[in-house]
N, C-alpha and C positions, 0 to 999 in steps of 0.2 A: 278218389281221395288223394290229397297230395302226400305226397312222402319226397320229405330232403335229405340227402343222404353228407355226410363231410368224408369225402374220399380221401381227401390230404390226412385225418387222421390215422388212419390204418398204415399209411406211408411213414408218416413221422415217430408213429408211438408203439409198443408192444400194448395190447390192449390185455390185462388181466382180468378185470371183474366190467358185467354190465349191468346199469339199474335202470329201472324204467322212471322217470318222474313228471307228475306235471308240471304245467310254467301256467305262471300267471299272465294274462294276456288282456290286450281293451279291444272294443267292439273292430276296430278299422283293422289290429292285426292279425286276428283271426279270421276277417272277410280277404286280408292280403294272403295269409299264409295258405288257404282255401286254393288261390289262384296262383301258387306256387310261387311265390315272391319273395323267397328266402334267400342268405348264405351264409355261411359257417365259416367264410375267411377269417383265421385270427380269435375264432370264438373260444372262450375256458370259461371253466368255472371258478366260483371262488365262494371262500365261506365270511360271511360278515360278521364284526366284532360280539351280535347278538347270536350267532353261532346258526343262522339261516343261509340257504346257499344261494346263489346268483349265477346268470351266464352273462357274461360281460361280451362285447364284441359280436355279437349274435344281430345281422342286419336283417331286419325286415321292411321290404320295402313301403311306402306309403300305400296308401288305398285309393286306387285311381278315382273312384266316386267321392272320396273323401271331402269334406268340409274344412273348416275352420275347427275342429275336434280331430283331426287327423293325428296319429302317433309321431313321435321321435323315432326315426329307424335304428338308433343306433342305443336305444336306453335299455339300463339293467333289467332281468327280468326274473322276477324270485321263481326258486325251483321246488316243487312239492315232493316229500319223503318221507317216512315217516321217521321220528326222533330217532328209533334203534339203528337204524338206516346211514341217517344224518351222525352222530356220534361215531359209528363205523368206519364212515367215510372220514369224519376229522381224524382219529385215530391215523390212519392210512396215508393220508397229506403228509401228515409231521415226518413220516419217515423219507429217508433224503430219496430224492429223484422220481416222486410221484406226484402225478397231475390229476385234475379232473377235465375230461374234452367230452364236448357233445358229439356223438355219433351221426344220429339221426335223428329226423323230428317226423311223425307221423298224427294222423288225426284217428281215434278210436272209434268205435261202433256206436258207440254214444257220442260221437263228435266232437269228443275233447282232444287238445292237442298235448300229445305226450312227448317228450323229449328221453330218448335214449345215453344216456351219459357212462364213458367208460373211466376205470381208474388205467390210468394210463402208465407208462414209463417210457421214457425219450429213447430212441432208437439211436444207435452210433452210425457212422461214414458206413462202413463195411457191411453193417446189416442193413442198411437202405441199398446197398449194392447188389444183395443177395436177394430182397425182395425183385428188383429191378429185374434179375436173372430167372428168378421164377415166373414172373410173370412173362417174360419173352418166350419161355419154353413153354408156358401153358399156351399160349398164342398160335407158338407153331405145331404145337400139337392137334389143335383145334383147325389149322388151316391144313393140314395133312388129312385128316380125315373127312373132310369136304368132296 
């Protein structure tokens, strides 16, 4: 099964909480996801005026065998969470500095596409430098043990 990760999110943000949400897709979108043709570049989540959660700028490539019914690669897609979770997230988003970012997408054992979203706070430049130092140190340790 395909799993697509948003590696830049962990570099750009401190992830406080994670939630698993369903995602509303069309037929050609799910077929394209199963082929692993998706990208999280600049993707983010937002609440509509009606209180629904959407993911924006999540690119799912057009399905190669699709016809005239092929989907728009950058369309906004609705995320499905329980009302209690939506209300909690909406309250946290209003706090200064918090945002919702998609972290990874996977297809579960029932064949449904799920998105793991993270409640995140942006990192400062010195935090990013610290992340790079940690990554380099871990790489050096692994290289030494080989």
